[in-house]
N, C-alpha and C positions, 0 to 999 in steps of 0.2 A: 635853699638853692632850688633850681629847677629839678623836678623829679624825672627819672628815666622815662616814666609813662608819658609825661608831657612832651619830652624830646621825641619819643617814638611816634606819638600822634602827629606832631609837627612835621616830621620828615615824611611820614606816610601821606599826609595831606599835600605836601609839596611835590611828592612823586606823582600823585594823582593829577596834578596840574601840569608838571613839566615832563613826565615820563622818564625822569632821570633817577637812578638809584643813589641813595645817600647813606652815609654812616657817620655817627658822632662817637668819638672816643675821648677818654680823658688823657692827660699828659703822660700817663704811664702805659698807654697803648691798650687799655681795657675798653672793650666795646660797650657803650652805654645804650645806643639805639642804632638800628640798622634796617635797611629794606632789602638787603641781600645777604646770603648765607655765608659767603667766604670771607667776611670782613676780618675775622680773627687772624687770617694768614698774613695780614699786613702790619702786625705788631712791631716787628723790627724796623720796617720802613717808617712807621709813625714815630718811633723813638729817635731815629736818625733825623727826621724832619723837625722834631721838637728842639733838637740841639743846633739846628742850622739857623742862620740869620734870616732866611727867606720867610715871607709871610704867606706865600703860595708857591706851589711847585707841582709839576707833572711827574708822577712816579708810577711805572708799570700800568699805564693806561688809565690812571685816576688823577683827578685834580685834588691836591691836598691844600687845605686852608687852615690858617690859625685863627681861632676865635678868642679875642681879648675882652677882658672886663676891667676897664680902667687901667690899661697897660699890663694887667696880669693875665698871662696865658691860661685860659680856662678849658678850652676844648680844641680838638682837631676834627675838622670836617673833611670827609672824603666824598667826592662826586664822581660817578662813573662816566668816563669819557675824557678826552684830552683836547677837544676842539675849543674854539672861541666861545661858542654858545654855552657849553658846559661851564666854562670859566665864568661867564657873565651870570649864569644862574647860580653858580656856587657862591659868588660874591653877594648875591641877593639873599641867599640862605644864611650866610654869615651875618648879614645885617639884621635879618629876622631874629636869629638866636641872640644877638647882642641886645636887641630891644626887649626880648624876653628876660634876659638877665637883669636889665635895668628895672623892668616892671616887677619882677619877683623880689629884687633887692628893696625896692620902694615899699612893697607889701610887707616884707620882713621888718623894715625900719619902722613902718607905721604900727605894726603889731607890737614891736618892742617898746615903742613910745607909749602906746595905750596901756600896756602892762605896767610900766613904770609910773604912769599917771595914776592908775587905779591904786597902786600900792604906796603912793606918796613918796616916791623915790626921786622926785625932781624938785629943784629949786624953782621958785616962781618965774625968775627970768629965763630959765632953761625951758620951761613949759611953753612960753610964748615964742622963743627963738626957734625951738625945734618944730613947733606947730607950723610956723611960717615956712620953714625949710621944707616940710613935708606936705605943704599946701592943704593943711587942715584948718578949717575956719574956727576961730576962737570964741565968737560971740553967738553961736547957735545954741538954742535950747536943747538939752539932752537929758536922758534918764538912763539909769543902768538897770538891766535885768540880769539876775543870776538864775541859770538853769542847772539844777543839780540832778545828775543822772544816777541811776542805781548802780551802774558798773563803772569802775575806773577806766580812764582812757577810752571812752565810748566814741570812737572815730565816726561812726555812722550818724550819731546824734549831732556831733560838731558840724559835719558836712551838711546835714539837713538844715541846721540853723543858718549856716553860711549861704546856702542856696536861697533862703528866704530873704536875707538882709544884706549880705556882703556886696551885692551888685549896686546897692545904693551908696553913693560916694560919701555921704555924711554918717553912715552907720558903720560900726566896727564890731567884729566878732572875734573873740580871743579866749584864751584859757589861762588862768593863773595857778591852777593846781590840777590834780588828777581827775576830780569828779565834777567840777563846776565849769560850765560854759558861760562866758560873760558877753552880753550884748550891750554895747553903748549905742543907744538909738536916738536919732534926731526926733525932736518933738515939733510937729508942724503947728503953725498958727491955728488956734481954735481947738487943738487936740486936748482932751480932758483926761482925768484919771480913770474915768469910765472907759474911755477909748484904749488907754494903756492896759486896763484889765482885759479888754477884748483881745488885744494883741497877745497878752500872756496866755489866754485860753487857746488862741490859734496855734501858738508854739506848742502848747501842751497836747492839743489834738493831733498836730502834725507829727510830733515825736512818738506819740502813742501808736499811730497807725503806720507811718512810713519807716521809722527807725526801730519800731517795736521796743521802745525804751520807756520805762516808767520814770517820770521825772516830777520834780517840784519846781515851781517858778516863783521867784520873789522879785519885787522891784522897789527902788527908792523913790525919792521925790524928784521933781523936775528942777534942773539947775540951769542958770542962764549963761554961765561962762565955762570955758574948758577947765579952768583952775578948780572948779567946784565939782567936777566929775567924781573925784575920789570920795566926796561926801555922800553922793548918791549911791556909790558902790558900798560904802560902810553901812548905809541905811538898808540896802538890799540884803546884805549879809545878816544884819540884825533881824530883818523881817523873816529870813529863812529859818533862823534859829528859834525865834519867838513863835513862828508858825508851827514848828515841830513840837514845841512844848505845850502850847495852849490851844492850837487850832489844827490838831493832827488830821482832822477829816477834810481839810482844805488843801488842794494842790496848788492854788495860786494865792499868794499873800502879798498885800501891799503895805509898805511901811506906814502910809498915811492912815491905815485902818487897824493898827495894832492895839489901840486903846490902852487899857490899864496893863496889859501884858508887857508893853514896852517899858513901863515904869518898874515893874517887878523884876524884869530881866536885868536892870541896871543896879539892883540892890546887892550889896555884899552878902555872902553866905552867913557870916556871923550874925549880922543884923536879922536875917531871916530866921535863924535858929532861935534867937532871942524873942522874936515876935511870936513864934509858935509856942515857945515855952510859957510866955506870959498869958497867952490866950487859952491854951489847952493844958497847961501844967505839965508840959513835956510829952503829952500824948500827941499822936498824929491824927489829924482829922480824916485821913483816908484809910484808917484802920477799922472803920465801922464795917458791919456786915453788908452784904450785897443789897439786901432789902432796904436798909437805911440809906445807903449811898444812892440807890435808884430813886428813892423818895425825895432826897435832897435835890438831886439834879433836876428831877421833873418839876419840883416846886420852884426852882430858879427859872426854868424854861418858861413857866407860866406866870412869871412876874409876881410870885408870892400869892397867887390866887388859889385859895383852898378848894373851892368848888370845882374849878377846871382841872386842878391836879388830881383830885380824888376820882373825877370822871375818867381821866386818861389812864390812871393806874387801875381802874376797875375795882375800886375799894369804896367803902362807905365813908362819908365825910368824917364821921366820929373816929373811924380807924386811923385816918390821916392825922386828925387832931391828937389822938393818943400817941402816935409815932413822934409827932413834933414835941409833945410834952415830955416824952421819954428822952428825946435828944436834948431838950432844955435842961433836964435834971443832970445829965451826964457832962454837959459842956458849959452850962450857965448861959447859953445863947438861945434866945427865942427867935426862930427864923421868921416868925410873923411880924416881928419888929424890924423896921427897915434898917436901922443902924446895926443891929445884931446880924441881920442877913448879909449886909455888906462885909462885915468883919469875917463872917464864915466863908463867904465867896472868895475874898482875898486870901484867906488862909489856905483854902484848897489850891488856889493858883500858886501860892508861895511854895507849898509842898511839892507841887508838880515841878516847879523851877528847881528846887533843891535836889530833887531826885535826878533830874536831867543833868545838872551840873556835876553832881557826884559821879554819875555814870560816865561822864566825859573824862574824868580823872583816871579811870582804869584803862 
């Protein structure tokens, strides 16, 4: 519903134009917004007016008006003065508040629809019927971004994202849980995944500077119809998780760039444990000492190039060969052989995934 802050700024703006004082109260006489200080004195008069059949009435030098929302009494408006001009202005203010109610209700309904759409809570026929009712186009290309904030209920981050995108009629900003802000964004003709990556970085930079909030951004693939939006959302969720496990240094992760990490993420844990046991006889490949792990990672970074790896590690080529031979004896895998290197690399990723999933269980 409309916040008291919005009501206050509305009547202050209207007072600035008309030079008439206003007060908005709820149906129990509580003042919600006012441009004059003595509004609380009229509580009994407001309660009596609520019970009366009249829609407007002059009481103690004030015009009283009832503000309805679809035949439901929502607010009582007081306008200071009892002449015809004050009555006319009061009726205009009532009309303005009723329009605000309609706009905010539509926004709420759209937000509710988008949440249910993302969570797959709607039947196919309901998706199209409700979209039509809410004037949401169904055949627009869209993509879902998930912005994960460091703190729960980060209101400033949500408002910053809304200020960037919510003014565009085909973009929607919502939240389905405490930490994640969801952006359902229209994809314009000719817009590529590289452009979406730029958008994600703009969000990242904006939140880091304006909202002072450390965030991670993930996005799914582009979908062509509104019924497919939930798929893009699930992809963005997976990208967020896979990014935490395998690409912890990246703050922006795209589902289309997850590579082998996406496959590993979908493996059942018993199968992962079986794989590690078969390859390493029950040992974990990340239990090597720091020196060995650094050597392995640098060797992979340099595409199994012995000369370049030894140069970057500032060690003699023979020292690196010795370390690789030692690793081969303990694991049975020679990282200089492409097939063994792939096996080892996948094993390291599988162990990362297992540790992440096990930590999520606690």
